[in-house]
C-alpha positions in Angstrom: -57.1 -160.8 39.3 -55.5 -158.1 38.4 -56.1 -158.5 34.6 -59.8 -158.2 35.6 -59.1 -154.9 36.7 -57.4 -153.9 34.1 -60.3 -155.2 31.6 -62.7 -153.1 33.2 -60.4 -149.5 33.4 -59.9 -150.2 29.4 -63.8 -151.0 28.9 -64.4 -147.6 30.8 -61.7 -145.7 29.2 -63.0 -146.8 25.5 -66.2 -144.9 25.9 -64.7 -141.2 26.6 -64.1 -138.8 23.8 -62.1 -135.6 24.8 -63.0 -133.0 22.2 -61.6 -128.9 22.2 -64.2 -126.4 23.0 -67.7 -126.4 24.9 -69.7 -129.8 24.5 -73.2 -128.7 22.6 -75.9 -130.8 20.9 -73.9 -130.0 17.6 -70.8 -131.3 18.9 -72.5 -134.7 20.4 -74.3 -135.1 17.0 -71.0 -135.3 15.3 -69.7 -137.9 17.6 -72.8 -139.9 17.3 -72.2 -140.2 13.9 -69.0 -141.3 13.8 -70.1 -144.1 16.0 -73.3 -144.7 13.8 -75.7 -143.8 17.0 -78.8 -142.1 15.7 -80.8 -141.6 19.0 -78.7 -140.9 22.7 -80.3 -140.0 26.0 -78.2 -137.4 28.1 -78.1 -139.0 31.5 -75.3 -137.6 33.5 -73.8 -134.0 33.3 -71.2 -133.1 35.2 -69.8 -129.6 35.4 -67.1 -130.3 37.5 -65.0 -131.9 34.6 -67.1 -130.9 32.0 -68.4 -134.3 31.0 -71.5 -135.5 29.4 -72.8 -139.3 29.7 -74.8 -140.7 27.6 -76.4 -143.6 26.6 -78.0 -145.3 23.5 -81.7 -145.7 23.6 -81.6 -148.8 21.5 -78.5 -150.6 22.8 -76.6 -150.4 25.7 -74.1 -148.6 24.7 -72.8 -145.1 26.4 -70.2 -142.8 25.5 -68.7 -140.3 27.4 -67.7 -136.5 25.8 -65.5 -134.1 28.0 -64.6 -130.8 26.7 -63.7 -127.2 27.9 -67.2 -126.4 29.1 -70.4 -127.7 29.3 -73.2 -125.8 27.0 -76.1 -124.5 28.9 -78.9 -125.6 26.3 -77.7 -129.1 27.7 -80.0 -130.7 30.7 -80.0 -134.2 31.7 -83.0 -136.9 30.3 -82.4 -134.7 26.8 -82.5 -136.9 23.8 -80.2 -136.1 21.1 -81.3 -137.6 17.5 -79.5 -137.6 14.4 
């Protein structure tokens, strides 16, 4: 049972990317290029933790980017393309 819990925690932690500075569309594009992702949908913006959650449009991959602040030009349901 403990193994399944630890596996779940490890799975969640893989998709979190911590950057210094403000989370902007350009910074998201940089991270998408590193992961070889072409189009992602902004699914959630958490201003309290400065986290943006994204979902790939062509697969079930997700990504979280956490920074010092979130840009005002980001909105939920924005599609970000490379």
